[in-house]
C-alpha positions as CSV (number, residue, x, y, z in Angstrom):
1,M,6.4,-16.6,1.4
2,E,9.0,-18.4,3.4
3,S,9.4,-17.1,6.9
4,N,13.2,-16.9,6.6
5,V,12.8,-14.7,3.5
6,R,10.4,-12.4,5.3
7,A,12.8,-12.1,8.2
8,S,15.7,-11.2,5.9
9,C,13.6,-8.4,4.3
10,S,12.5,-6.8,7.5
11,N,14.6,-4.6,9.9
12,W,11.6,-4.2,12.2
13,S,11.6,-6.9,14.9
14,I,8.3,-5.7,16.2
15,L,6.6,-7.4,13.3
16,E,7.1,-10.6,15.2
17,S,4.5,-9.3,17.6
18,Y,0.9,-10.0,16.5
19,W,-0.5,-6.7,17.8
20,H,2.4,-4.6,16.6
21,N,2.2,-6.2,13.2
22,T,-1.6,-5.8,13.0
23,A,-1.4,-2.1,14.0
24,I,1.2,-1.3,11.4
25,A,-0.7,-3.3,8.7
26,A,-3.9,-1.5,9.6
27,V,-2.4,2.0,9.3
28,L,-0.8,1.1,5.9
29,S,-4.2,-0.2,4.8
30,F,-5.8,3.0,5.9
31,W,-3.4,5.0,3.7
32,A,-4.1,2.7,0.8
33,G,-7.8,3.2,1.2
34,N,-7.2,7.0,1.1
35,F,-5.1,6.5,-2.1
36,N,-7.7,4.3,-3.8
37,S,-10.5,6.7,-3.0
38,L,-8.6,9.7,-4.3
39,S,-7.7,8.0,-7.6
40,S,-11.3,6.8,-8.0
41,I,-13.1,10.1,-7.6
42,A,-10.4,12.4,-8.9
43,I,-7.1,12.4,-10.8
44,L,-7.5,9.0,-12.5
45,F,-11.2,8.1,-12.0
46,E,-10.1,4.5,-11.8
47,R,-9.2,2.3,-8.8
48,S,-5.4,2.0,-8.5
49,T,-4.7,-0.1,-5.5
50,H,-5.8,-3.4,-7.0
51,V,-5.9,-4.9,-10.5
52,S,-8.3,-7.8,-10.5
53,G,-11.1,-5.8,-12.0
54,R,-8.7,-4.0,-14.4
55,I,-7.6,-7.3,-15.9
56,A,-11.2,-8.2,-16.6
57,D,-11.8,-4.7,-18.1
58,I,-8.9,-5.3,-20.6
59,G,-10.8,-8.1,-22.2
60,I,-14.2,-6.3,-22.1
61,D,-12.7,-3.1,-23.5
62,L,-10.8,-4.8,-26.3
63,V,-14.2,-5.6,-27.8
64,L,-16.3,-2.6,-26.7
65,M,-13.8,0.3,-26.3
66,P,-10.2,-0.4,-27.3
67,I,-8.9,2.9,-25.9
68,G,-10.2,1.8,-22.5
69,A,-8.2,-1.5,-22.8
70,F,-5.0,0.6,-23.3
71,F,-5.6,2.5,-20.0
72,M,-6.6,-0.7,-18.1
73,A,-3.4,-2.4,-19.4
74,A,-1.4,0.7,-18.3
75,I,-2.8,0.4,-14.8
76,W,-1.9,-3.3,-14.6
77,I,1.6,-2.8,-16.0
78,S,2.3,0.1,-13.6
79,F,1.2,-2.0,-10.6
80,V,3.4,-4.9,-11.6
81,L,6.4,-2.7,-12.2
82,G,5.9,-1.2,-8.7
83,S,5.8,-4.7,-7.2
84,Y,8.9,-5.7,-9.2
85,L,10.9,-2.7,-8.0
86,A,9.9,-3.4,-4.3
87,G,10.9,-7.0,-4.7
88,L,14.4,-5.8,-5.7
89,L,14.7,-3.0,-3.2
90,L,13.2,-4.3,0.0
91,P,15.9,-6.9,0.8
92,K,18.5,-4.2,0.2
93,L,16.9,-1.1,1.8
94,G,14.8,-2.7,4.6
95,L,11.3,-1.6,5.5
96,T,12.0,1.9,6.8
97,R,13.8,3.2,3.7
98,S,11.4,1.3,1.3
99,L,8.4,3.1,2.8
100,I,10.1,6.4,2.8
101,L,10.9,5.9,-0.9
102,Q,7.2,5.2,-1.6
103,S,6.3,8.4,0.3
104,I,8.7,10.4,-1.8
105,Y,7.3,8.9,-5.0
106,I,3.7,9.9,-3.9
107,F,5.0,13.4,-3.1
108,I,6.4,13.7,-6.6
109,A,3.1,12.5,-8.0
110,A,1.4,15.3,-6.0
111,L,3.6,17.8,-7.7
112,V,2.7,16.4,-11.1
113,V,-1.0,16.7,-10.3
114,A,-0.5,20.2,-8.9
115,A,1.0,21.1,-12.3
116,G,-2.3,20.2,-13.9
117,V,-1.8,16.6,-15.0
118,S,-4.9,14.7,-14.1
119,A,-8.0,13.3,-15.8
120,D,-11.2,15.5,-15.9
121,A,-13.8,12.8,-16.0
122,V,-14.4,9.0,-16.2
123,S,-14.7,9.3,-20.0
124,D,-11.5,11.4,-20.4
125,Y,-8.9,9.3,-22.2
126,G,-6.4,12.0,-22.9
127,I,-2.7,12.2,-22.3
128,S,-3.1,13.4,-18.6
129,K,-5.1,10.3,-17.7
130,A,-2.5,8.1,-19.5
131,I,0.3,9.6,-17.4
132,M,-1.7,9.1,-14.2
133,A,-2.5,5.5,-15.3
134,F,1.2,4.8,-15.3
135,I,2.1,6.8,-12.2
136,L,-0.5,6.1,-9.5
137,P,-0.8,2.3,-9.5
138,F,3.0,2.0,-9.3
139,A,2.9,3.4,-5.8
140,M,0.4,0.8,-4.6
141,G,2.1,-2.0,-6.4
142,F,5.2,-1.0,-4.6
143,Q,3.5,-0.9,-1.2
144,N,1.6,-4.2,-1.7
145,S,4.8,-5.9,-2.7
146,V,6.7,-4.6,0.4
147,T,4.0,-5.7,2.8
148,T,3.5,-9.1,1.1
149,Q,7.1,-9.9,1.6
150,L,6.6,-9.3,5.3
151,P,4.2,-10.6,8.0
152,L,2.1,-7.5,7.2
153,E,0.9,-9.3,4.1
154,R,-1.3,-7.5,1.5
155,T,-2.5,-4.0,2.4
156,T,-3.9,-2.6,-0.8
157,H,-6.5,-5.1,-2.1
158,W,-8.8,-7.7,-0.6
159,T,-9.9,-10.4,-3.0
160,G,-7.2,-12.8,-1.8
161,A,-7.5,-11.6,1.8
162,S,-11.3,-12.2,1.7
163,T,-10.6,-15.8,0.5
164,D,-8.1,-16.2,3.4
165,L,-10.7,-14.8,5.8
166,G,-13.2,-17.4,4.8
167,I,-10.6,-20.2,5.1
168,A,-9.4,-18.9,8.5
169,L,-13.0,-18.8,9.9
170,S,-13.7,-22.3,8.6
171,R,-10.5,-23.6,10.3
172,G,-11.0,-21.7,13.6
173,S,-8.0,-19.5,13.0
174,Y,-9.8,-16.6,14.6
175,Q,-6.7,-14.5,15.4
176,F,-5.7,-14.5,11.7
177,A,-9.3,-13.7,10.8
178,V,-9.2,-10.7,13.1
179,F,-5.9,-9.6,11.6
180,I,-7.5,-9.6,8.1
181,C,-10.7,-7.9,9.3
182,I,-8.8,-5.0,11.0
183,K,-6.9,-4.4,7.7
184,I,-10.1,-4.4,5.6
185,F,-12.0,-2.1,8.0
186,S,-9.0,0.3,8.1
187,F,-9.0,0.4,4.3
188,I,-12.7,1.2,4.3
189,I,-12.2,4.0,6.9
190,G,-9.4,5.4,4.8
191,A,-11.5,5.4,1.6
192,A,-14.4,7.1,3.4
193,F,-12.1,9.7,4.9
194,M,-10.6,10.7,1.6
195,A,-14.0,10.7,0.0
196,Y,-15.1,13.2,2.6
197,L,-12.0,15.4,2.0
198,I,-12.5,15.4,-1.8
199,G,-16.2,15.2,-2.1
200,V,-17.4,17.3,0.9
201,A,-14.5,19.4,2.2
202,D,-13.6,20.0,-1.5
203,I,-9.8,19.9,-1.0
204,A,-7.6,19.9,-4.1
205,P,-6.6,16.4,-5.3
206,H,-2.9,17.2,-5.1
207,L,-3.3,18.1,-1.4
208,G,-4.9,14.7,-0.9
209,L,-1.7,13.1,-2.3
210,L,0.4,15.3,-0.1
211,F,-1.6,14.3,2.9
212,I,-1.1,10.6,2.1
213,S,2.6,11.1,1.5
214,A,3.0,12.9,4.8
215,G,0.9,10.2,6.6
216,L,3.1,7.4,5.2
217,I,6.2,9.3,6.3
218,F,4.8,9.8,9.8
219,T,3.8,6.2,10.0
220,T,7.2,5.0,8.9
221,I,9.1,7.2,11.3
222,A,6.8,6.3,14.2
223,G,7.1,2.6,13.5
224,D,10.8,2.8,13.2
225,R,11.2,4.6,16.5
226,I,8.8,2.1,18.2
227,N,10.8,-0.7,16.8
228,K,14.1,0.7,18.1
229,R,12.6,1.4,21.5
230,V,11.2,-2.2,21.8
231,T,14.4,-3.7,20.5
232,L,16.4,-1.6,23.1
233,K,14.2,-2.8,25.9
234,K,14.6,-6.4,24.8
235,N,18.4,-6.0,24.8
236,V,18.3,-4.4,28.3
237,H,16.1,-7.2,29.8
238,F,17.6,-10.1,27.8
239,P,21.2,-9.2,27.1
240,Q,23.2,-11.5,24.9
241,E,25.3,-14.0,26.8
242,Q,28.9,-13.0,27.0
243,V,31.4,-15.6,25.9
244,S,33.9,-16.3,28.7
245,T,37.6,-15.8,27.8
246,H,38.8,-17.7,30.8
């Protein structure tokens, strides 16, 4: 992605700072890990934050289980549509409003799940699972598109990032390697945390979605306020030069 395109999409100047950018990317990766864990062990019983494996499953299921191919295709299409919408909206809305929009979408998804729309098992290929196959991946396709258009880069899946990690290490780009590792570890922690909430603490799946939605809203508001504070300090310490009228 061209740097000038990234700059035009972001209204957060703190993303120019390595550590601010890394921290925000890590937190968003944490929430994506929560989301993927929740959709994997409840609601959809399929991973929803990445589609590499789902694309392979389409081919396998076309031969072995055609109904499964339909659900895998739904997950892939939903993810692409979320990415498409973010590509349209981010340059117009900016980062803050785009992430708030994603949070609202997940909140609505939580209400749908609370109404009883979710899969009951891995082998459940009913209408509820079909609905969730179209709803859940959309949110992660949206987030991944938003962050990919910015210095945050990908925050929902790690095949490409793992390739980048290997390349970075081979070239001695250790700061970039650390950036990738922090995001990956944050995703793992998020996945483990939600697995505990659902599998051990036994909270309802829709409460898990509400938790993620609230977390994303908090992250967005906090990031926006930090950005404004840092920007204000920059303006105080480095005021723009005034053009003389004399």
